[in-house]
N, C-alpha and C positions, 0 to 999 in steps of 0.2 A: 694354166695347168688343168687338164681334164679331171673331172670328178671320178674318184675310184668307184668302181661298181661294188655294190654291197650284196652279200649273200649271208643267209642264216643257216647255221649248221644244226641239223637235227640228229641227236644222239650224242652221248658223251662217253663212249666206250673206248676200247683199246685202239681201234682204227681211226678215231677222230683226229688225233694229231697229224697223221699222214694225209688225210683229206684236207685239213686246214693248210698244211704246208703246200700241197699241190695247188689249192685254190689261190693262195697268196702269190705263189710263183707265176700264176696265170693272170695276175692283176686284180684279183678280187680282194675286198676288205671284208673281214668277218664282222657282221653286225651284232652277233650274239648267238647263243646256243639255246636249243630247246631239248628237254628231257622227256622221257615217256610218261613220267608222273610229276606231280607238283611238289614232292618232298624236298627237292633240291633248288627250287626257285630262289634266286638271289645269290646263290653260291658262285664262286669262281671255279672254272675247270679249264685246263689247258690254256690258261691266260685270258679267258673270256667269261663274261657273266652268263649264267643260265637265266634266261628271260622268263621261262615258264614251261608248262607242260605242252605236249602235242595238242591236248584238248583246249588249252588256252589259245594256242595258235589257230586252231580251227574256228574259234569264235571271232577272230579278227577279220578285218578286210585285208586279204592278202594279195589282192590284185596288183600285179606288177612286181611283187617281191620274188627274189630268187632264193632257192634252197639247195643245200648240199646234204644229201642223205648219207650218213656215215655209219649206220647200223650194219652189223654183220650178216643178218639173215636176209637173203635175197628176196624171199616172198614178202617179208615185211616192208622192205624198201619199195618193191613194186606197188604194194597196196597203198603206202603213204604217198608215193609219187602220183598215183592215179587220183587219190583223194585231193591232193593239192591242185592238180589240174582241174578237177571238177569244181573246186572252190574258187578258181580264177587266178591261182598263183602264176607268177611269171614263168620262171623256168626252174626245173629241178635237175640236179646233177647227181648221179650215183654211179659207182663202179659196177660193171657187169661181171667182173671177176677181180680177184685181188690184184692181178698183175696185167690185166688187159687195158681197158680204156674207160673213160668216163662217158656215160650215156646221157644224152641231152633230151629231156622230155619237155615239150612246150605245148601251150594251149593252142 
């Protein structure tokens, strides 16, 4: 049986469950969530553990990891996707509009 591809969801807002549902339907397993600050680290949200803040994530070796950007602000999504790519992250997925498609950003 092939190993399920893992993806980390960034953001824990209102749109996060929709992104998670789409990712799971496409064969991705949610490895955990990251929140914009560390106040909620360790909590469960949408059925998944909040692993840390974005700053915690940026301090890790993220090479080869995949990310699902679920925040609503398009400019913030783009800035985070660009930063993840600069840090060597594998792939980042984010919606370019609420009902269009998922954009694929890769290194």
